[in-house]
C-alpha positions in Angstrom: 6.3 14.6 18.6 3.7 17.3 19.5 5.9 18.4 22.4 8.9 18.7 20.2 7.0 20.7 17.6 5.6 22.9 20.3 9.0 23.6 21.7 10.5 24.4 18.3 7.7 26.9 17.4 7.8 28.5 20.9 11.5 29.1 20.6 11.2 30.4 17.1 8.4 32.8 18.1 10.4 34.1 21.0 13.4 34.6 18.8 11.4 36.5 16.2 10.7 33.9 13.5 6.9 33.8 14.0 6.2 37.5 14.3 4.2 39.2 11.6 6.7 42.0 11.2 9.3 39.3 10.4 7.1 37.9 7.7 6.4 41.3 6.3 10.1 41.8 5.6 10.1 38.7 3.4 9.2 38.6 -0.3 5.5 37.7 -1.0 6.5 34.2 -2.3 8.5 33.4 0.9 5.7 34.8 3.1 3.2 32.5 1.4 5.5 29.5 1.6 6.1 30.1 5.4 2.4 30.5 6.1 1.4 27.4 4.1 4.1 25.4 5.7 2.7 26.4 9.1 -0.8 25.4 8.0 0.4 22.0 6.7 2.5 21.1 9.7 -0.3 22.3 12.0 -2.8 20.1 10.1 -0.4 17.2 10.6 -0.3 17.9 14.3 -4.1 18.1 14.5 -4.4 14.8 12.6 -2.0 13.2 15.1 -4.3 14.3 18.0 -7.3 13.0 16.2 -5.7 9.6 15.5 -4.4 9.3 19.0 -8.0 9.5 20.3 -7.2 12.1 23.0 -10.1 14.2 21.8 -12.5 11.3 22.4 -11.5 10.9 26.0 -14.6 10.3 28.2 -12.7 9.9 31.5 -13.9 13.2 32.8 -13.8 14.0 36.5 -17.1 14.3 38.4 -18.8 17.6 38.7 -17.8 19.1 42.0 -19.2 22.6 41.5 -21.1 23.4 44.7 -23.8 25.6 43.1 -26.8 24.7 41.0 -27.1 25.5 37.3 -29.1 28.7 38.0 -26.8 29.8 40.8 -23.7 29.2 38.6 -25.2 31.2 35.7 -26.1 34.1 38.0 -22.5 34.0 39.4 -21.1 34.1 35.8 -23.4 37.1 34.9 -22.5 38.9 38.1 -18.8 38.6 37.4 -19.3 39.9 33.9 -21.3 42.9 35.1 -18.7 43.6 37.8 -16.0 43.4 35.2 -17.8 45.9 32.9 -18.5 48.2 35.9 -14.9 48.0 37.1 -13.6 48.9 33.6 -16.0 51.9 33.5 -14.8 53.1 36.9 -11.2 52.5 36.0 -11.6 54.6 32.8 -12.9 57.4 34.9 -10.1 57.2 37.4 -7.4 57.0 34.7 -5.5 60.1 33.7 -7.3 62.1 31.0 -6.3 61.3 27.4 -8.2 63.9 25.5 -10.8 63.4 22.8 -9.9 60.9 20.1 -6.6 60.0 21.8 -5.3 56.5 21.4 -5.6 54.1 24.4 -2.6 54.3 26.8 -1.1 51.8 29.2 -2.2 53.9 32.2 -5.8 53.7 31.0 -5.7 49.9 30.4 -4.0 49.3 33.7 -6.7 51.3 35.6 -9.5 49.5 33.7 -8.1 45.9 34.2 -7.1 46.6 37.7 -10.5 48.0 38.8 -12.4 45.2 37.0 -10.2 42.5 38.5 -10.5 44.1 42.0 -14.3 44.0 41.9 -14.4 40.5 40.5 -11.9 39.0 43.0 -13.7 40.8 45.9 -17.0 39.3 44.8 -15.5 35.8 44.4 -14.0 36.0 47.9 -17.4 37.0 49.4 -19.3 34.3 47.5 -16.8 31.5 48.1 -16.3 32.2 51.8 -20.0 32.8 52.6 -21.6 29.9 54.4 -24.7 28.4 53.0 -27.3 26.0 54.5 -25.8 22.5 54.4 -22.8 23.5 52.3 -19.6 25.5 52.6 -19.1 27.2 49.2 -15.7 26.3 47.9 -14.1 25.8 44.6 -15.2 22.4 43.3 -11.9 22.0 41.6 -9.2 20.6 43.9 -5.9 22.4 43.9 -2.6 20.4 43.5 0.6 20.0 41.6 -0.7 17.2 39.5 -3.5 19.2 37.8 -1.2 22.2 37.4 1.4 19.9 35.7 -1.3 18.5 33.5 -2.2 22.1 32.4 1.4 22.9 31.7 1.8 19.7 29.5 -1.5 20.4 27.7 -0.3 23.9 26.9 3.0 22.7 25.6 1.4 20.1 23.4 -1.2 22.6 22.1 1.0 25.6 21.6 1.9 24.7 18.0 -1.6 23.7 16.9 -3.0 26.9 18.4 -0.5 29.0 16.4 -1.2 26.9 13.3 -4.9 27.5 13.6 -4.3 31.3 13.8 -1.9 31.2 10.9 -4.4 29.1 8.8 -7.2 31.6 9.3 -4.9 34.5 8.7 -3.7 32.9 5.4 -7.3 32.5 4.3 -8.2 36.1 5.3 -5.3 37.6 3.4 -5.8 35.2 0.5 -9.4 36.3 0.1 -8.4 40.0 0.0 -9.1 40.7 3.7 -7.2 43.1 5.9 -3.5 42.6 6.6 -2.5 40.8 9.7 -1.2 43.3 12.4 2.1 42.6 14.2 0.1 42.2 17.5 -3.5 41.0 17.6 -4.4 41.8 21.2 -4.8 45.5 22.3 -3.4 45.0 25.7 -0.3 43.2 24.4 0.1 45.8 21.8 0.2 48.5 24.5 2.7 46.6 26.5 4.9 46.1 23.4 4.9 49.9 22.7 5.5 51.0 26.3 8.8 51.4 28.2 9.7 48.9 30.9 8.6 50.6 34.1 6.4 49.9 37.1 3.2 50.3 35.1 4.3 47.6 32.7 5.3 45.3 35.5 1.9 45.7 37.2 0.2 45.1 33.9 2.2 42.0 33.3 1.3 40.6 36.7 -2.4 41.2 35.8 -2.1 39.6 32.4 -0.2 36.5 33.6 -1.6 35.9 37.0 -4.8 37.8 37.8 -6.6 37.6 34.5 -6.2 33.9 33.9 -7.4 33.1 37.5 -10.5 35.3 37.3 -11.4 34.2 33.7 -11.0 30.5 34.5 -13.3 30.8 37.6 -15.8 32.6 35.4 -15.7 30.4 32.2 -14.4 27.0 33.4 -15.9 27.3 36.9 -19.2 29.1 36.9 -20.2 28.8 33.2 -18.9 25.3 32.6 -20.3 24.3 36.0 -23.7 25.7 35.1 -23.8 23.9 31.7 -22.7 20.6 33.3 -25.3 21.0 36.1 -27.9 21.6 33.5 -27.3 18.1 32.2 -25.2 18.8 29.1 -22.5 16.4 28.1 -18.9 17.4 28.9 -18.0 18.1 25.2 -21.2 20.1 24.6 -20.6 22.2 27.7 -16.9 22.7 26.8 -17.8 23.8 23.2 -20.5 26.3 24.4 -18.2 27.8 27.1 -15.3 28.0 24.7 -17.5 29.8 22.1 -18.6 32.4 24.7 -15.1 32.7 25.9 -13.9 33.5 22.4 -16.7 35.9 21.6 -16.2 37.9 24.8 -12.7 38.7 23.8 -13.6 40.4 20.5 -13.4 43.9 21.9 -9.8 43.3 22.9 -8.8 42.2 19.3 -7.3 44.9 17.0 -8.4 45.4 13.5 -7.3 42.7 11.1 -6.8 40.2 13.9 -10.5 39.4 14.8 -10.9 36.3 12.7 -7.6 34.7 13.5 -8.0 35.7 17.1 -11.5 34.2 17.5 -10.3 31.0 15.9 -7.3 30.7 18.2 -9.3 31.7 21.3 -12.0 29.1 20.4 -9.4 26.4 20.2 -7.8 27.7 23.5 -11.2 27.6 25.2 -11.7 24.0 24.1 -8.3 23.1 25.5 -8.9 24.9 28.8 -12.4 23.3 29.1 -10.9 19.9 28.5 -8.2 20.5 31.2 -10.9 21.5 33.7 -13.3 18.6 32.9 -10.5 16.0 32.6 -8.7 16.8 35.8 -11.5 18.2 37.9 -9.2 21.0 39.0 -9.2 24.7 38.1 -5.4 24.6 38.6 -5.1 22.9 35.2 -6.8 25.5 33.0 -5.4 28.4 35.1 -1.8 27.1 34.6 -2.4 26.6 30.8 -4.0 30.0 30.5 -1.3 31.7 32.4 1.4 30.1 30.3 -0.4 31.1 27.1 -0.6 34.7 28.2 3.1 34.6 29.4 4.4 33.3 26.1 2.4 35.8 24.1 3.6 38.5 26.5 7.2 37.5 25.9 6.6 37.8 22.1 5.2 41.3 22.5 7.7 42.8 24.9 11.0 41.4 24.0 
């Protein structure tokens, strides 16, 4: 049932039914009806998940992360610092935009590219470096089964994720808050407004492949590994890592999309954490994260 609903909403979003600008063209009464229908069906899907008992699953894989809690936390902080440093360097290398100029795709590409390059380089050094009595390697095994699990989890969660965002957006607008923009993420907004050229293709590769891999190593590898090593229960560790994951994305959310964006990213973080803890493989959350970015990218650039 959830897979069917997810497929329907995914197709409708790609075809234009779920976009904010499509809703904006409808009368107020029809907008409200569509949004509330989304909320109700989403609540029904969430109730089905609760009743099925999937969320209570305790069959989590053993912690395979090769670093201690302190080492994992230091790795997470190091990657965050390198990401900020890379973004700063990229902004300096990007073509000048002038004072007060709006962000451009060139600037975003330089910032994301430089940040990812520093982070990936550091990860390669850390994971290949030999340590006493241990060869650092990703604790999460790589294979087709975890990747398939991540894909199925994304397909089942796509509609509930959209319903969560729609529910928060409905409450925000209903309480007199800011209008919901057509695109809530700054990077996707830039991609949607730019012509299809080499820069856009490079950015899409970063968004769909590089960013999910780096972020999953940071949040579901280092951070989740640190919390699990510290003795926290799987669900507590997943909730904390998901909360930090959502909050770290606030700068990338455009005005009017912060509240819905945080709600959706928090739910996404819970899903990705569950995938990692349930399968014991980073391949699962990386696959789900990449698919999430890819579908949102299709919505923005079609």
